[in-house]
N, C-alpha and C positions, 0 to 999 in steps of 0.2 A: 791193771790193763788200761791203756789210754783209749780215747775214742776211736782213733784210726785203727788200732789193733782189734778193738771190739767189732768194728764194722767189717774188717777183713775176715774175721773169724766166722762170719755167717754168709750164706749165699744171698744173692740179690733177692731171690724169692722170699727167703726168710725175713729179710729186712723190710720188704714191702708188707708182709703179713703183720709184722710187729707194729709198723706205722699205722696200718689200717685198723688194727684192734684198738689202738689208743685214740685214733680219730673218731671211731664209732663211740667209744666211751665218752668222749668230750663233745659228742653231737656235732662234729664238724661235717659229718655226712650221715644221713639217716632219713627218717620220715619227713623232717622239716626241711632238710637240705639233701634232696635225693641224688645229687651229683656234685662232685667237687674235684678240683685238681690239686695235686700235691707235688712240691718241688724239693729235692734233696740238696740242701745247700752244701753239705760236705762233698757230695758228688760233683757239684758245679765247681767247687774250689779245686778238686782233683783234676777235672777236665781242663780247666784253665792252666793249671800247673803243667800238665802234659803238653799243652800247646806251646807254652813258653819254653819248655825244655827242648822240644823238637827243633825250635828255631834259635836255640841258645847261642849258636856260633855266629849268627848274623849280627854285624855291628850296629845296624840301624833298622829296626823293624817296629811297626805300629800294628798291633793286633786290634782290629775293630770287630764288634759284634753286630751281626745283621739284625737290626731291631725288629724286622718283620717276623723273626723266629720266636720272639717273646716280647710283645709290646706292653710290658708291665714295668712301671717305674721302679719298684723295689728290686726287681731282677737287674735292671740296668744299673742301679746304684751299687748293688753287690759287685757286678762285673767291673764297674769303674774303680771300685775299691781294690779290685784284684789286678788293676793295671790295663784294663781293656778300654778302647775307644768305642765309638758307635758308627755303624754304617746305616744311613737313613735313605729312604726312597720316597718321602712325602713330607709336606709341611707338618702333618700330625706326628710322624716319627721324629722329625727334628725337634718339635716341642717336647716330646717325651724324653729325648736324650738330654736336652738342656735342663729340664726339670729334675732329671736324675742326677744332675751335677757333673755331667760330662763336659769338659772344657771344649769350646768351639774348635780349637786347633786339633782336637783328637776326634773330630766328627768328619765323616766323608758323606757327601750328598751324591747319590747315584741315580736319581729318578730319570727315566727315559722321556718324561713329558714335563720338564720344568717350565713353569711360566716365567715371564720376565720378572715378575714380582718375587718369585722364589729365588731366582738367580741373584737378584739385587740384595735380598736379605742375607743369603749365604755369604756373598762377597763383603757385605758390611760387617757381618759377625766374625769373619775370618775362618769360616767353615771351608774345608777342602771340597772341591767340586770336580767331578768327572763329567765333562760334556759328552753327551751320547752321540752327537753327530756334528758335522761341519757347520750346519746352519746354526746350531746352538753356540758354536764358537763365535759366530757373528754377533749374536746377542751379547755374549760376554765382552766382545770388543766394545760395544756401545755402553755397557753398564759397569764395567770394571773400574773402581776408583784407583787412582795411581798409587795410593798407599794401602791397598788391600793386602791383608796378611794371608789370604787364601792361597793354598797350593791348588793349581788348576791342571787337570789332566784331560786326556781324550780317551774315550772308550773305543776299542777296536774289536772287531769280531774276526778271529783268526780262521774261521770257517773250517775247523778240523773235523766236524762231524757230530753225530748224535749218539747219546747213550741209549739205554733200553727204554727209558721213559722220555718220549719226545717232548712233552710239556716241560720237562726239567732241563732240557738241553738248550743252551743259549749260544752255541757256536756252530749252528747249522748254516747251510747256504743261504737260507731265507729268514734267519732270526731277526726279530725286531730290534735287537740291541746292537749298538755300536756301529762303527764304519766297517763294512764288509771288505776285508783286505784283498780278497781274491777276485773281486769284481773288476772289470776292465778300468784301468786308470786310477783305482782307489788308492793304491799304495803311494803313487806319485802325489796325489792330492793331499794325503796325510803328511808326507814329508814337506810339501810346500806350506801346509798350514802351520807346522812347527817353525819353519824358516821365517815365516812372516810374523811370528808371535814369540819373542824371547821369553815372555812370562809363562809360556806353556811348557811345563817342566815334568809332567808325569804321563805315563801310558798306563791304561787300565784294560784288563781283559778278565772275563769270567766265563769259563767254558760250560759250566752246568753243575748239577749237584746229584741228587739221588738217581741212580741208574747209570751214572757216567764212570767208566773205569779210570783208575788213577793215571794210566798211560795216556788216555785221551786228554785229561785235564793238564797233565804235564807237557804234552806236546803243544797245547795252546799257549801255555805260559812261555815255553821255549821260543815259540814263534814271536811272541811279544818282545822277548829279550832281544832277539835278532833284529827286530824292527827298531828298537831303541838304539842299538849300535849303528844301524844304517842311518837313522836320523841324525845322530850326533856326528857321524862322519860327514854327512852332507852339509850340516851347518858349520862344521869346523870347530866345534867346541862341545863341552859336556853340558848341553842344555837340558836334556832329560836326566834328572838326578834320582828319580824314584819310580818304582813299578808297583802298581796296585794289582796283585795277582788274584784277587777275588777270594772266594771260599769254596764251598761245594763238596767238602769231604762227605762221601756217602755214609749212611748209618746201617748197621746190621740189625734188622728187625726180627731175625729168626730166633735168636737166643740172647743170653746175657753178655756174650763176648763182645768186647769193643774191637771191631775190625771194619775197615782198615784203621790203623792208628795214625796219629800225626807223624810219628816216626816213619811209617810206611809212606806217607805223603811226601815228606821231605826227601826220602830215599828216591822216590820216583822223579822228583824235580831234579835232583843231582844227576840222575841217569840221563834225563832229557837235555839238561843244560848245566854242565858242571860249574860254570862261572857264575851262576845265579847267586850264590851265597858268598862271593868273594869280597863284598863290600863296595863294589863299583856303584851299585844302586841301592838306595834305601828300599825297603819292602813294606807293603801294606797288605794285610789279609782281612778277609770279611767272612769269617766262619759264623754259623748260626746253629743249624740243626745239630751238628756233630758235638757241640758244646753242651746242649741241654736235653736232647731227646731221651737218652738213657737215664737222665736224672729227674724224671717225673713220671707220674701215672695219673690216670683218671679212675675214680671210684664211683660206682653208680648202684643204686638200689634196684633190685628186681621188683617190679610192681605186680606182674602176672606171669604165670607159667601156663602154657596152653599147648594144644596140638592142632595141627591142620594138615590134612592129607597124609597122615602118618608121620609127620615131622613135629618134633618137640621145639617149642619156641619160648624163649625167655624174653619178655618185654621189659626193658630197662629204661633208665632215664639218661643214658648216654647213647646218642645217635649222631645224625648228620650235623646237629648243632654244635657238637664238640669234636667230632671225628669226620669232618666234611670230606677230606680227600679219600679216606678209607671207604666211606659209603659210596662215593661217586666213582672211584677207581679202585675197587677192591683187589684186583690183580696186581696193581702197582704198589699199593700201600696196605698190605695185610698187617694186622696187629695180633699180638699174643693176648689171650684172654685168660684171666685167673678166676676161679670160683671160690667164694667165701660165704660163710654162714652169717646169720643175723648179728653175731657178736664180732664179726671180722676175722674169724678163724678159717683157715683153709678147709674146704668142704671134703668130707669123706664120701665114699660111695663109688660104685662101679660106673666109670664114665659111659655116657650114652651120647649119641650124636644129637646135637641141638643147634638151633640158630640163636644168636644173640642180637635182638632187635632194639631199636631206639624208639623214642616217643614221637618222632615227626610223622605227620600225616601224609606219607606217601609210601608205596609198597616197597620201594628199594631201600628204605631206612634200616639196613641190616649191617652191623659192624663185623660180624663173623658168621659164616654159614657152615653148617654141618660139622661143627667142632665137637670133639669128644671131651666132655666135661662131666663131672659129677652132676646129677640132676639138680637143676636150679629151681627154687620155689620162692613164693612171695616172701619178701623181707630179707632174702639173701643179697649178697653184693657181687658184682663183677668188677674186675680191675683190668683196665686196658693199659698195657705196658708200653714203655718207650714213647710216651706222649708228652714229654717235657718241653718239646719245641712245637710251635704252631697250634697244636690241638686246642687245649682249653684256653690258651692265651689269645686266640683270635677266633672266637665262636661266631657261628652263623645265626642270625636272628630269625630263623625259619619258625613259623607258627607263633611268633612273639614269645618264644621260650626264653626265660631269663638266663643271662650270663651266669655261669657257675662261680661260686666262690673259689679262690685259689689260696693255698696255704703253703708256706715254706716250713721245712722241718730240719732238725738236726738231732742226732742221737748221742747221748753221753755215754760215759764208760760203764754205767750201770745198766744200760739198755733202755733208759727212759727217753722218751721222745719229747722234745720241745718244739712247739709250733709257733709260727708268727703269721699274721695276716698279710697277704699280698694283694688280693683284690676281694672286696666284699661281694657276696652274691647280689645280683640285681633284684630289686624289689618290683612289685607290680606297679607301684606309683611311678617308679623310674621308667618302666616300659611305657606307661601311658604318656608321660611327659615327653619321652623321646619320639613317640608316635603322634605328636601334635595336639595333645590334650589342651594346651593353652590357646589353640586356635580352633576349637571344636565348632564354633558357629560361623566361622568366616566364609565357608563355601555356601551355606544356606542363605546368607545375607548378601552375597556378591552381586546378584542381579537385581536387587531391590533398588528402586529409585531413591 
């Protein structure tokens, strides 16, 4: 039996349990490391393959990974090895992409607040750049070297509306992103901006992500296609040669099923604009969460089990510092929770309602409320599923809690798990250094003569 067949022969829950048991045995998570993140490299490879297959008929497509979804250099290196580029939104993310070995020509810079220095650096490197607004284009006018290899685009907001999570919807009437196309005179100004700049060759739009239905996303992309056709007709030539259609495929957090799929996504795009895949325009995508979310989990040790007001509470080491969105917006970002014993085996016992709380010192630090789970006790483990994107890769430094270690894993044909370090757990010395230990006396001596 090969590795893929072995993986397919077990449920996702069984695979997570097998990984956790071996992680506990190897002390990757436990009393010394009470919380850790785990990434399934076989799953990541499968997700990338599904993305490539869904766009397989497109003659010219660059798939970039939204670095904010997993700002970890080994992850970016793996994705680059699988043919992915990088979408970055800050100088830090650009540095990570370059250090991961991503070629500048396969990097797209999308920050809505680029400084002149950041623009100049991208243009010098040959990184593609999507200007967020017309004022930014004026900065590019002044900074762009004549021999720059950068593909330059303009982000537009098709204003097609919001999904169920407003904070994740970027094509609303008042979104901070892009040029709002339905505002009076905006469409004409965009056409004029292209006519005045022959080097402006790309249009970019990103409608939103979690909570946005495929039909809404597709309509925003179709509107961008129509605008590109209008601009090319106005300038009298094929000036726009590529469309950056963003990412944003929602993730199913309710169970192990991958839905919607990339095939569902491309089917919706074809329905909204059948010409999108005919090769007239090169395409760029910027997927993030949908590639990694289901390929990772958080494991955390239960430190205490208690009761308050008749409610059972398991206090664990995974809270707002690793599951920030879930804690602050539980209705929008619910997570599945698994209960395991001290050896990493699934817990037995009649499920009882209990809260799963984190270590942060505020009352709302609860990752799951009133969940039916086998009774949790000190030394047990909880697993937060579908957390391969954003969660442990971008932790919140609340209470100066250390960033958790992150481990990649792969399972061989015999069922043995091989682990590889992705990010070391943060030490207390590193926390102190990050918090200004080297300048400890500077404020006390500031006012001395």
